[in-house]
C-alpha positions in Angstrom: -42.6 -21.2 10.2 -42.2 -22.8 13.6 -41.3 -26.5 13.6 -44.1 -28.9 14.4 -43.8 -30.5 17.8 -43.4 -34.3 17.9 -46.3 -36.5 19.0 -45.6 -38.7 22.0 -45.0 -42.3 21.1 -47.5 -44.8 22.3 -45.5 -48.0 21.7 -42.1 -49.1 22.7 -39.1 -49.6 20.5 -39.7 -53.4 20.1 -43.3 -52.8 18.9 -42.1 -50.2 16.4 -39.4 -52.5 15.2 -41.9 -55.3 14.7 -44.1 -52.9 12.6 -41.2 -52.0 10.5 -40.1 -55.6 10.0 -43.6 -56.5 8.8 -43.6 -53.5 6.4 -40.1 -54.3 5.0 -40.9 -58.0 4.7 -44.3 -57.9 3.1 -44.2 -54.7 1.1 -43.3 -56.5 -2.2 -46.6 -58.2 -2.0 -48.4 -54.9 -1.9 -46.5 -53.2 -4.8 -47.0 -56.2 -7.1 -50.4 -54.5 -7.7 -48.7 -51.5 -9.3 -45.7 -53.0 -11.0 -46.7 -56.0 -13.2 -46.9 -56.7 -16.9 -50.7 -57.3 -16.8 -51.3 -53.6 -16.1 -49.9 -52.5 -19.5 -52.1 -54.8 -21.4 -55.1 -53.7 -19.4 -54.4 -50.0 -20.1 -54.3 -50.8 -23.8 -57.5 -52.8 -23.8 -59.4 -50.3 -21.6 -58.1 -47.1 -23.1 -57.5 -45.7 -19.6 -54.6 -43.4 -19.0 -51.8 -44.6 -16.7 -52.9 -42.3 -13.9 -56.6 -43.2 -14.2 -55.7 -46.9 -14.1 -53.5 -46.4 -11.0 -56.0 -44.2 -9.1 -58.9 -46.5 -9.8 -57.0 -49.6 -8.9 -55.9 -48.2 -5.6 -58.8 -45.9 -4.9 -61.8 -47.8 -6.2 -62.7 -48.9 -2.6 -63.3 -45.3 -1.8 -66.3 -45.3 -4.1 -67.6 -42.6 -6.4 -66.4 -39.7 -4.3 -65.1 -36.3 -5.5 -61.6 -36.2 -7.0 -60.6 -33.8 -4.3 -61.1 -36.6 -1.7 -58.9 -39.0 -3.7 -56.2 -36.3 -4.0 -56.3 -35.6 -0.3 -56.1 -39.4 0.4 -53.2 -40.0 -1.9 -51.5 -36.8 -0.7 -48.4 -36.5 -2.8 -50.1 -36.5 -6.2 -50.8 -33.2 -7.9 -54.5 -32.5 -7.3 -54.9 -30.8 -10.6 -54.0 -34.1 -12.3 -55.9 -36.4 -9.9 -59.2 -34.8 -10.6 -59.4 -35.4 -14.3 -57.9 -38.9 -14.1 -60.3 -39.9 -11.3 -63.2 -38.6 -13.4 -61.9 -40.7 -16.3 -61.8 -43.8 -14.0 -65.3 -43.1 -12.7 -66.7 -42.7 -16.2 -65.1 -46.1 -17.2 -66.6 -47.7 -14.0 -64.9 -48.2 -10.7 -66.3 -51.7 -10.4 -64.7 -52.6 -13.8 -61.3 -51.0 -12.8 -61.3 -52.7 -9.4 -62.0 -56.1 -11.1 -59.1 -55.4 -13.5 -56.9 -54.6 -10.5 -57.8 -57.9 -8.8 -57.2 -59.8 -12.0 -53.8 -58.3 -12.5 -52.8 -59.2 -9.0 -54.2 -62.7 -9.1 -52.5 -63.6 -12.4 -49.2 -62.0 -11.4 -49.0 -63.7 -8.0 -50.3 -67.0 -9.3 -47.5 -67.0 -12.0 -44.8 -65.8 -9.5 -45.7 -68.3 -6.8 -46.4 -71.3 -9.0 -46.8 -74.5 -6.9 -46.7 -72.4 -3.7 -50.3 -71.3 -4.4 -51.3 -74.9 -3.3 -49.2 -74.8 -0.2 -51.5 -75.1 2.9 -49.1 -72.8 4.7 -50.1 -70.0 2.3 -53.8 -70.4 3.1 -53.0 -70.4 6.8 -50.8 -67.3 6.7 -53.4 -65.5 4.5 -56.2 -66.3 6.8 -54.3 -65.1 9.9 -53.4 -61.8 8.2 -57.0 -61.4 7.1 -58.2 -61.9 10.7 -55.7 -59.3 12.0 -56.9 -56.8 9.3 -60.5 -57.4 10.1 -60.0 -56.9 13.9 -58.4 -53.4 13.6 -60.0 -50.0 14.3 -59.7 -47.8 11.2 -60.6 -44.5 12.8 -58.8 -41.7 11.1 -57.5 -44.1 8.4 -59.8 -43.6 5.4 -58.0 -45.5 2.7 -57.2 -48.5 4.9 -60.8 -48.5 6.1 -62.0 -48.6 2.5 -59.8 -51.5 1.7 -60.8 -53.4 4.8 -64.4 -53.0 3.9 -64.1 -54.7 0.5 -64.9 -58.4 0.2 -62.1 -60.7 1.4 -61.1 -63.3 -1.2 -61.7 -67.0 -0.2 -58.5 -68.6 1.1 -59.6 -72.0 -0.4 -60.0 -70.6 -3.9 -57.2 -68.0 -4.0 -55.0 -67.9 -0.9 -52.4 -65.7 -2.7 -55.1 -63.1 -3.5 -56.4 -63.3 0.1 -52.9 -62.7 1.5 -52.4 -59.7 -0.9 -55.8 -58.3 0.0 -55.2 -58.5 3.7 -51.8 -56.8 3.4 -53.3 -54.1 1.2 -55.5 -53.0 4.1 -52.5 -53.3 6.6 -50.2 -51.4 4.2 -52.7 -48.6 3.8 -53.2 -48.6 7.6 -49.5 -47.8 7.8 -49.7 -45.3 5.0 -52.6 -43.4 6.5 -50.5 -43.1 9.7 -47.6 -41.8 7.7 -49.7 -39.1 6.1 -50.8 -37.9 9.5 -47.2 -37.6 10.5 -46.5 -35.6 7.3 -49.4 -33.2 8.0 -48.2 -32.8 11.6 -44.7 -31.9 10.2 -46.1 -29.2 8.0 -45.1 -30.8 4.7 -47.3 -30.3 1.6 -47.8 -33.1 -0.8 -45.1 -31.9 -3.2 -42.7 -31.1 -0.4 -43.2 -34.5 1.2 -42.4 -36.1 -2.2 -39.3 -34.0 -2.8 -38.1 -34.7 0.8 -38.7 -38.4 0.4 -36.6 -38.5 -2.9 -33.8 -36.2 -1.7 -30.4 -37.8 -1.2 -29.8 -38.8 2.4 -26.3 -38.0 3.8 -26.1 -41.6 5.0 -25.6 -43.7 1.8 -26.0 -46.9 3.8 -29.5 -46.1 4.9 -32.1 -48.5 3.4 -34.8 -46.4 1.7 -37.6 -47.1 -0.7 -37.1 -44.3 -3.1 -38.6 -44.2 -6.6 -36.1 -41.8 -8.1 -36.8 -38.1 -8.3 -37.5 -38.1 -12.0 -40.0 -41.0 -11.9 -41.6 -39.7 -8.7 -42.1 -36.2 -10.1 -43.5 -37.4 -13.5 -45.7 -40.2 -12.0 -47.3 -37.8 -9.5 -47.7 -35.1 -12.2 -45.7 -32.3 -10.7 -44.1 -29.8 -13.1 -40.5 -28.8 -13.0 -41.5 -25.4 -11.6 -43.7 -27.0 -8.9 -40.9 -29.4 -8.0 -38.4 -26.5 -7.8 -40.8 -24.5 -5.6 -41.2 -27.4 -3.2 -37.4 -27.8 -3.1 -36.9 -24.1 -2.4 -39.5 -24.2 0.4 -37.7 -27.1 2.1 -34.4 -25.3 1.8 -35.9 -22.2 3.4 -36.9 -24.4 6.3 -33.4 -25.7 6.5 -34.5 -29.3 5.7 -32.4 -29.5 2.5 -29.0 -28.0 1.9 -28.1 -25.9 -1.2 -27.4 -29.1 -3.2 -30.8 -30.5 -2.4 -29.5 -33.1 0.0 -31.2 -33.7 3.4 -29.6 -31.4 5.9 -28.8 -32.2 9.5 -32.1 -30.6 10.6 -33.7 -32.7 7.8 -32.2 -35.9 9.1 -33.8 -35.1 12.5 -37.2 -34.7 10.9 -36.7 -37.7 8.7 -35.9 -39.9 11.7 -38.9 -38.4 13.6 -41.2 -39.2 10.7 -40.0 -42.8 10.5 -40.5 -43.3 14.3 -44.0 -41.7 14.1 -44.9 -43.9 11.2 -43.7 -47.1 12.9 -45.5 -46.1 16.1 -48.7 -45.4 14.2 -48.5 -48.9 12.6 -47.5 -50.8 15.7 -51.1 -51.1 16.8 -51.6 -53.7 14.0 -49.8 -56.3 16.1 -50.8 -55.1 19.5 -51.9 -58.3 21.3 -51.0 -60.6 18.4 -48.9 -63.2 20.1 -47.9 -65.0 16.9 -46.9 -61.8 15.0 -43.2 -62.6 14.7 -43.8 -66.2 13.6 -46.5 -65.0 11.1 -44.2 -62.4 9.5 -41.5 -65.1 9.2 -44.0 -67.5 7.6 -44.8 -65.0 4.9 -41.1 -64.6 3.8 -41.0 -67.6 1.4 -43.9 -66.3 -0.6 -42.4 -62.8 -0.7 -39.1 -64.4 -1.8 -40.9 -66.1 -4.7 -42.2 -62.8 -5.9 -38.8 -61.2 -5.7 -37.2 -64.2 -7.5 -39.7 -63.8 -10.3 -38.1 -60.5 -11.3 -41.4 -58.7 -11.6 -40.6 -55.7 -9.4 -38.3 -52.8 -10.3 -34.7 -53.5 -9.3 -35.2 -57.3 -9.2 -34.1 -59.9 -11.8 -35.7 -63.3 -12.4 -33.8 -66.0 -10.6 -31.7 -67.9 -13.1 -32.0 -65.2 -15.8 
């Protein structure tokens, strides 16, 4: 298979670096929605499976669409598992699952932030990010568009939820751009996941990996399917015989990162206070990290 040709970059290195800084800084606010203790209780009370609860929480803004659309939008999940889980969520009620999703985020962030929820700076930062999200074009970014079209929480009543909601749209904006890069690179959903979780030859590189075992199980790929995707990547020369990213794979990895940052750089195009705004969000992210909610974090003082 011939290698996909890189897409010319629209933005300069500084703009791409700003996009990555925003992602690395604010990403913990996004993933709080998927790693919090409230979810476990909601699954028990609702009777929903883990995948149905996840798909509905993240995909409810897409509306009652076919499961194939959700599978395509989420990309690296096994479509044969997405369909039944999405049907389960639709049968339960997408409005109900979306309400549960917001409740889990609201409770978790309110607990983690504590007195900071009353900080006027939180309301200001949340409102600015919401304004940025509302001013973007979402052409070609279906999941981000779906989130941007949902009702924006009131900053006066729940500034922490407003900030999370704004960044949910911005995070999916970046994610949709990343999927476009994966498609252009000729990686299937399973291959993209295997490639993402494969060891990188540079151990100092900062990466947001889930761990191969968790990634495979949570995305519902069998051992055989995972092995087939690994073999396909090895045949393309992107992984070595040990399953580590090869020199050719490093080139592709770097190109995907650049393409993703470039596709996300438009978020802050013309936003003169972007650097200050990202910095202003750091104390609230730090409070979330200090709460020890997210994987790999420990509660401060524990």
